[in-house]
C-alpha positions in Angstrom: 65.0 42.2 24.9 65.1 39.7 22.2 62.8 40.6 19.3 59.9 38.3 18.7 60.4 36.0 15.7 58.1 36.8 12.9 57.5 33.1 12.2 56.2 32.5 15.7 52.5 32.8 16.7 50.9 35.5 18.9 51.9 33.5 21.9 55.4 32.9 20.7 54.7 29.3 19.8 55.9 27.6 16.6 53.6 27.8 13.6 53.3 24.0 13.4 51.7 23.8 16.8 49.4 26.7 15.9 48.3 24.9 12.7 47.7 21.6 14.4 45.6 23.4 17.1 43.5 25.1 14.4 43.0 21.8 12.4 41.9 19.9 15.5 38.1 19.7 15.5 36.3 21.1 18.5 35.1 18.5 20.9 31.3 18.2 20.8 29.4 18.0 24.1 28.1 14.6 24.9 24.3 14.3 24.4 22.3 14.6 27.5 20.9 11.2 28.5 17.4 11.7 29.9 16.1 9.1 32.3 13.7 6.6 30.9 10.9 7.5 33.4 11.1 11.1 32.2 10.7 10.1 28.5 7.8 7.9 29.4 6.1 10.6 31.4 6.5 13.1 28.5 5.0 10.6 26.0 2.2 9.9 28.3 1.4 13.6 28.7 1.5 14.0 24.9 -0.9 11.1 24.5 -3.3 12.6 27.1 -3.1 15.9 25.3 -4.0 14.3 22.0 -6.8 12.3 23.6 -8.3 15.5 25.1 -8.1 17.4 21.8 -9.6 14.4 20.0 -12.5 14.1 22.5 -13.3 17.8 22.2 -13.2 17.7 18.4 -15.5 14.6 18.4 -18.0 16.4 20.7 -18.0 19.5 18.5 -18.5 17.3 15.4 -21.6 15.7 17.0 -23.0 19.2 17.9 -22.3 20.5 14.4 -24.5 17.6 13.1 -27.6 19.4 14.4 -26.6 22.9 13.4 -28.0 24.5 10.3 -27.3 24.6 7.4 -26.7 20.9 6.8 -23.6 20.2 4.8 -25.2 17.6 2.5 -23.3 18.6 -0.6 -20.0 18.1 1.1 -21.2 14.8 2.5 -22.1 13.5 -0.9 -18.7 14.6 -2.3 -16.9 12.8 0.6 -19.1 9.7 0.0 -17.7 9.4 -3.5 -14.2 9.9 -2.2 -14.5 7.5 0.8 -16.9 4.9 -0.5 -16.7 4.6 -4.3 -13.0 5.1 -4.6 -12.4 2.5 -1.9 -14.6 -0.2 -3.4 -11.9 -1.6 -5.6 -9.3 -2.1 -2.9 -11.9 -3.5 -0.5 -13.2 -6.0 -3.1 -9.8 -7.2 -4.2 -8.7 -7.7 -0.5 -11.9 -9.6 0.3 -11.6 -11.9 -2.7 -8.1 -13.0 -1.9 -8.7 -13.2 1.9 -11.7 -15.5 1.1 -9.5 -17.6 -1.2 -6.8 -18.0 1.4 -9.3 -18.9 4.1 -11.0 -21.5 1.9 -7.6 -23.1 1.2 -6.5 -23.1 4.8 -9.7 -24.4 6.3 -10.4 -27.0 3.6 -6.9 -28.5 3.9 -7.1 -28.5 7.7 -10.7 -30.0 7.8 -9.8 -32.6 5.2 -7.5 -34.3 7.7 -10.5 -34.9 10.0 -12.8 -35.9 7.2 -14.9 -32.7 7.8 -14.2 -30.7 4.6 -18.0 -30.1 4.1 -17.9 -27.7 7.1 -15.6 -25.3 5.2 -18.6 -23.2 4.1 -19.8 -22.9 7.7 -16.4 -21.8 9.1 -15.8 -19.3 6.3 -19.3 -17.9 6.5 -19.2 -17.3 10.3 -15.6 -15.9 10.3 -16.3 -13.6 7.4 -19.7 -12.4 8.7 -18.6 -11.7 12.3 -15.0 -10.4 11.9 -13.1 -10.5 8.7 -15.5 -8.5 6.4 -15.9 -5.5 8.7 -12.5 -5.5 10.5 -10.2 -6.2 7.5 -12.2 -3.8 5.4 -11.8 -1.1 8.0 -8.1 -1.6 8.4 -7.4 -1.6 4.7 -9.7 1.2 3.8 -8.7 3.1 6.9 -5.1 3.2 5.8 -6.1 4.8 2.5 -8.9 7.1 3.7 -7.4 8.2 7.0 -4.1 9.0 5.4 -5.8 11.0 2.7 -7.9 13.0 5.2 -4.8 13.7 7.3 -2.8 14.9 4.3 -5.7 17.0 2.9 -6.6 18.7 6.2 -2.9 19.0 7.3 -2.1 20.8 4.0 -4.8 23.2 4.8 -3.5 23.7 8.3 0.1 24.5 7.3 -1.0 26.9 4.6 -3.3 28.7 7.1 -6.5 27.9 5.1 -8.1 26.7 8.4 -7.3 30.1 10.0 -8.9 31.8 7.0 -12.1 29.7 7.6 -12.2 30.9 11.2 -11.6 34.5 10.1 -14.6 34.3 7.8 -16.8 33.3 10.8 -17.2 29.6 9.8 -16.6 26.6 11.9 -13.8 24.3 10.6 -15.3 21.4 12.4 -18.5 21.7 10.6 -16.9 22.5 7.2 -14.1 19.9 7.3 -14.6 17.2 10.0 -18.4 16.6 9.9 -18.7 15.8 6.2 -15.8 13.4 6.3 -17.1 11.7 9.5 -20.6 11.3 8.2 -19.5 10.0 4.9 -17.2 7.4 6.6 -20.0 6.3 8.9 -22.4 5.8 6.0 -19.8 4.2 3.6 -18.2 1.6 5.9 -21.3 -0.7 6.3 -21.8 -0.7 2.6 -18.2 -1.5 1.9 -18.3 -4.3 4.5 -21.4 -5.8 2.8 -19.5 -5.8 -0.6 -16.5 -7.3 1.1 -18.6 -10.1 2.5 -20.1 -10.9 -0.9 -16.8 -10.8 -2.7 -15.1 -12.9 0.1 -17.8 -15.6 -0.2 -17.3 -15.5 -4.0 -13.6 -16.0 -3.8 -13.9 -18.8 -1.3 -16.6 -20.5 -3.4 -14.4 -20.4 -6.5 -11.5 -22.0 -4.7 -13.4 -24.9 -3.1 -15.3 -25.7 -6.2 -12.2 -25.7 -8.5 -9.6 -27.3 -6.1 -11.5 -29.4 -3.6 -14.5 -30.6 -5.6 -17.0 -29.0 -3.2 -20.1 -27.9 -5.3 -20.5 -24.2 -5.2 -24.2 -24.5 -4.4 -23.5 -26.7 -1.4 -20.8 -24.3 -0.2 -23.1 -21.3 -0.4 -26.1 -23.1 1.2 -24.0 -24.3 4.1 -22.5 -20.9 4.6 -25.9 -19.2 4.6 -27.4 -21.8 6.9 -24.7 -21.3 9.5 -24.9 -17.5 9.5 -27.8 -16.2 11.6 -29.0 -12.7 11.4 -27.3 -11.9 14.7 -24.0 -13.0 13.3 -24.4 -10.7 10.2 -25.5 -7.7 12.3 -22.7 -8.2 14.9 -20.2 -7.6 12.1 -22.1 -4.9 10.1 -22.9 -2.9 13.3 -19.2 -2.5 14.0 -18.6 -0.7 10.7 -20.1 2.7 11.5 -17.9 2.8 14.6 -14.9 2.0 12.5 -15.8 4.6 10.0 -16.1 7.3 12.7 -12.7 6.3 14.1 -11.1 6.5 10.6 -12.5 10.0 9.9 -12.0 11.5 13.3 -8.5 10.3 13.8 -7.5 11.5 10.3 -9.0 14.9 10.8 -7.5 15.2 14.3 -4.0 14.7 13.1 -4.7 16.9 10.1 -5.9 19.8 12.3 -2.9 19.5 14.6 -0.3 19.4 11.8 2.6 21.8 12.1 6.0 22.1 10.4 5.2 22.5 6.8 5.3 19.6 4.3 7.4 17.5 6.7 4.7 17.9 9.3 2.1 16.7 6.8 4.2 13.5 6.3 4.4 12.9 10.0 0.7 13.4 10.5 -0.1 10.9 7.6 2.2 8.3 9.1 0.7 8.7 12.6 -2.8 8.5 11.2 -2.2 5.1 9.5 -0.7 3.6 12.7 -3.2 5.0 15.1 -6.2 4.1 12.9 -5.1 0.5 12.6 -4.5 0.0 16.3 -7.7 1.9 17.3 -9.8 -0.3 15.0 -8.4 -3.5 16.4 -8.9 -2.3 20.0 -12.5 -1.1 19.2 -13.2 -4.5 17.6 -12.3 -6.3 20.8 -14.5 -4.2 23.0 -17.4 -4.2 20.5 -17.3 -8.0 20.3 -17.3 -8.3 24.1 -20.2 -5.9 24.4 -22.2 -7.8 21.7 -21.7 -11.2 23.4 -22.5 -9.6 26.8 -25.7 -8.0 25.5 -27.0 -10.8 23.2 -25.1 -13.9 24.4 
């Protein structure tokens, strides 16, 4: 028998081949491609699951509204957080939206010799749609994300479990004050946005298009009936409830630590914006169906 060469490998192969085999990276298995229909079904099931939890949370929040003791201190605190701190962003947004609308409509109507109708168009559009809807979208991004981050941080640090262990209801302690504050604050913010939007539009038309501010204001007020004003303002409580309930829902269902809080915040902003626009469409249809 020939002795095995000490320079050969365990299998008797040359060391160069053994080194090349060790240096070759292992082939990774190809990722499993799931069918599109399966991915769609899974996402639909997740959506239905979230919708069911959201509905149950909303019903429990309404029931907690009639349970004693009433959380009025927490509601007042949330009113300051939701309403007062959102006044600046709502006002600035309304002012510049009013300016942009005034410029757009004045230039467009000037081509037809009807620039004096700018106040009527701005008044109707702001009263019915822009003041409540844009305010809800802008404020909803700020308030909804804040609620999701706050409640989500409590969820991942097990503070909500501690509230349950003490015999208290997290829905009554956390969800109800935020929802009630948003429902109360949103109509007030919409009224402020309406006033600031009119002011911004009035400044632009009087300084750039030589339309007297008094004439612009009178034409806007004459064109806006009480029904037009109420059709916009009555949407605001619904938008406020959507903002608070969606933010609290994603906060309560947060998992995965700080990374999960970030995901919940992002989802809240997206879902709140889409839900407000969808609700605005159906509320407008209901209003015109009921009142013509």
